[in-house]
C-alpha positions in Angstrom: 16.5 -2.7 6.9 17.4 -2.0 3.8 20.7 -1.9 4.5 20.3 -5.4 6.6 19.6 -7.0 2.6 16.4 -7.2 2.9 13.8 -5.3 0.5 11.3 -3.1 1.9 7.8 -2.8 0.2 5.7 1.2 1.5 2.2 -0.3 1.1 0.0 3.7 1.4 -2.2 5.4 -1.0 -1.5 9.1 -1.9 -4.9 9.8 -2.9 -5.9 11.0 0.2 -4.5 14.6 1.2 -3.0 14.5 3.2 -1.2 11.3 1.5 -0.9 9.1 4.8 2.7 8.2 4.0 5.6 10.8 3.5 7.3 11.3 0.3 10.7 9.9 1.9 9.4 6.7 2.4 8.0 6.5 -0.9 10.9 7.3 -2.4 13.8 5.5 -0.4 11.4 2.0 0.0 12.5 -0.5 -2.6 8.6 -0.1 -3.5 6.0 1.1 -3.3 2.4 0.0 -4.0 -1.0 2.2 -3.7 -4.0 0.9 -2.7 -5.9 1.9 -5.1 -4.0 0.1 -7.1 -5.2 -2.3 -5.5 -8.7 -1.7 -5.1 -10.6 -4.1 -7.1 -8.7 -7.1 -5.8 -9.4 -6.4 -3.1 -13.4 -6.0 -2.9 -13.3 -9.3 -5.1 -11.7 -11.6 -1.8 -13.2 -9.6 0.4 -16.7 -12.1 0.8 -19.4 -9.4 1.9 -21.1 -9.3 5.8 -24.3 -9.5 3.9 -23.6 -13.0 2.4 -22.8 -14.6 6.0 
């Protein structure tokens, strides 16, 4: 995809052991977003099941 000019972003976490995304894939991507960095942002936007 990158050879065709498409920017590649990988979203995963490095907190889990073993990690779910290979180091090679993270290094090759144009950007890597760790889910831990998004945790608070996601928690604010997803309504709780209890709020119904």
